[in-house]
C-alpha positions as CSV (number, residue, x, y, z in Angstrom):
1,M,0.0,0.0,0.0
2,S,1.4,3.4,-0.9
3,A,1.8,6.2,1.6
4,R,-0.7,9.0,1.6
5,K,0.4,12.3,0.3
6,R,0.9,14.9,3.0
7,Y,-0.7,18.3,2.4
8,P,0.5,21.5,4.1
9,D,-2.1,23.4,6.3
10,L,-4.0,25.4,3.7
11,T,-6.0,27.5,6.3
12,N,-6.4,31.2,5.2
13,E,-5.1,30.3,1.7
14,T,-7.0,31.5,-1.4
15,F,-7.5,29.4,-4.5
16,G,-9.3,31.3,-7.2
17,R,-12.6,32.4,-5.6
18,L,-12.2,30.0,-2.7
19,K,-10.8,31.0,0.7
20,V,-10.0,28.1,3.0
21,L,-11.5,28.5,6.4
22,Y,-10.5,25.3,8.3
23,R,-9.9,21.6,7.8
24,A,-13.1,19.6,7.5
25,P,-13.3,16.7,10.0
26,N,-13.2,13.2,8.5
27,H,-14.5,13.9,5.1
28,R,-14.8,10.5,3.5
29,R,-11.2,9.6,4.5
30,H,-9.8,12.4,2.4
31,V,-8.1,15.6,3.5
32,A,-10.6,18.3,2.9
33,Y,-11.2,21.9,3.8
34,Q,-14.3,24.0,4.5
35,C,-14.0,26.9,2.1
36,E,-15.9,30.2,1.5
37,C,-16.6,31.1,-2.1
38,S,-16.8,34.8,-3.1
39,C,-20.4,34.2,-4.1
40,G,-21.3,33.3,-0.5
41,S,-21.5,29.5,-0.5
42,F,-19.5,27.3,1.8
43,P,-18.3,24.1,-0.1
44,I,-16.1,21.4,1.3
45,V,-13.3,20.8,-1.1
46,R,-10.6,18.1,-1.1
47,A,-7.0,19.4,-0.6
48,S,-6.0,17.5,-3.8
49,S,-8.5,19.4,-5.8
50,L,-7.3,22.7,-4.5
51,M,-3.7,22.0,-5.2
52,S,-3.9,20.2,-8.5
53,N,-2.4,23.2,-10.5
54,E,0.0,20.9,-12.3
55,T,-2.9,19.4,-14.3
56,G,-4.7,22.7,-14.8
57,R,-7.8,21.3,-13.3
58,A,-7.7,22.9,-9.8
59,T,-11.0,23.8,-8.1
60,R,-11.4,27.5,-8.2
61,S,-15.0,28.1,-7.1
62,C,-18.1,26.3,-5.9
63,G,-19.4,26.0,-9.4
64,C,-20.5,29.6,-9.8
65,L,-17.5,30.4,-12.1
66,R,-18.5,27.6,-14.5
67,R,-22.1,28.8,-14.7
68,E,-21.0,32.4,-15.3
69,V,-18.6,31.4,-18.1
70,A,-21.4,29.3,-19.7
71,V,-23.8,32.2,-19.6
72,E,-21.2,34.6,-21.1
73,K,-20.4,32.1,-23.9
74,I,-24.0,31.8,-24.8
75,A,-24.6,35.6,-24.6
76,N,-21.6,36.3,-26.9
77,G,-22.6,33.6,-29.4
78,I,-19.5,31.5,-28.8
79,C,-21.6,28.5,-27.7
80,E,-25.1,27.9,-29.2
81,R,-26.0,25.3,-26.5
82,E,-28.7,26.3,-24.1
83,L,-28.2,26.1,-20.4
84,K,-28.9,22.8,-18.8
85,H,-32.4,22.4,-17.5
86,G,-31.4,21.7,-13.9
87,F,-33.6,18.7,-13.3
88,V,-30.9,16.2,-12.8
89,A,-29.4,16.3,-9.4
90,Q,-26.9,14.0,-7.6
91,G,-27.0,11.3,-10.3
92,R,-30.8,10.7,-10.0
93,M,-32.7,11.2,-13.2
94,P,-36.3,12.2,-12.8
95,K,-39.0,10.2,-14.6
96,E,-39.9,13.2,-16.8
97,Y,-36.3,13.5,-18.0
98,K,-36.0,9.8,-18.8
99,A,-39.3,10.0,-20.7
100,W,-37.9,12.9,-22.7
101,M,-34.7,11.1,-23.6
102,N,-36.6,8.1,-24.8
103,A,-39.1,10.1,-26.8
104,R,-36.3,12.1,-28.4
105,R,-34.7,8.8,-29.4
106,L,-37.9,7.4,-30.9
107,Y,-39.4,10.5,-32.5
108,S,-37.7,13.2,-34.6
109,D,-40.1,16.0,-33.8
110,I,-39.4,16.2,-30.0
111,S,-38.4,19.7,-28.8
112,D,-36.0,20.6,-26.0
113,F,-36.6,19.5,-22.5
114,P,-38.3,22.6,-21.1
115,K,-40.8,22.7,-23.9
116,F,-41.4,19.0,-23.6
117,Y,-42.0,19.3,-19.9
118,E,-44.6,22.1,-20.5
119,L,-46.5,19.7,-22.7
120,V,-46.4,16.6,-20.5
121,G,-46.3,18.1,-17.0
122,P,-45.0,16.3,-13.9
123,A,-45.3,12.5,-13.8
124,P,-47.8,11.1,-11.4
125,E,-46.4,9.4,-8.3
126,L,-48.0,6.0,-9.2
127,R,-46.3,3.6,-11.7
128,T,-47.1,5.3,-15.0
129,R,-45.6,5.5,-18.5
130,L,-45.6,8.2,-21.0
131,N,-47.5,7.2,-24.1
132,R,-47.8,9.0,-27.5
133,Q,-51.4,9.5,-28.6
134,E,-52.6,9.3,-32.2
135,D,-52.7,13.1,-32.5
136,G,-49.0,13.3,-31.6
137,T,-49.4,14.5,-28.0
138,F,-48.2,12.6,-24.9
139,R,-50.1,11.4,-21.9
140,W,-49.1,9.7,-18.7
141,T,-51.0,6.4,-18.4
């Protein structure tokens, strides 16, 4: 077994928009720090993520920087992709989003997710499926 990498105390250091406040206690067996982002959030970040400048993938914010860059690219026409819908959280995919992905795969006339969600609405709690009607609309049955 290899020896763990030792990290210096990073308290009061600043990495991009993150200011390190203190070491987080027992964070999934990794050295991690409670940080404060300039946007006001308080993420817990691994020391290895803060110090990985040699790969160029160091954590510099809580995620607010990534969102701001994406909005700026879309506004300037650099990127034509719309912002993500925000329905997928923590690896769980809602029933409505799965239905949209399947419908998009099966039918060529399916719009983007927000418009699709306006048409079908939220899925009922019971075991239901989304079916396409003869008139081209969808209905939870």
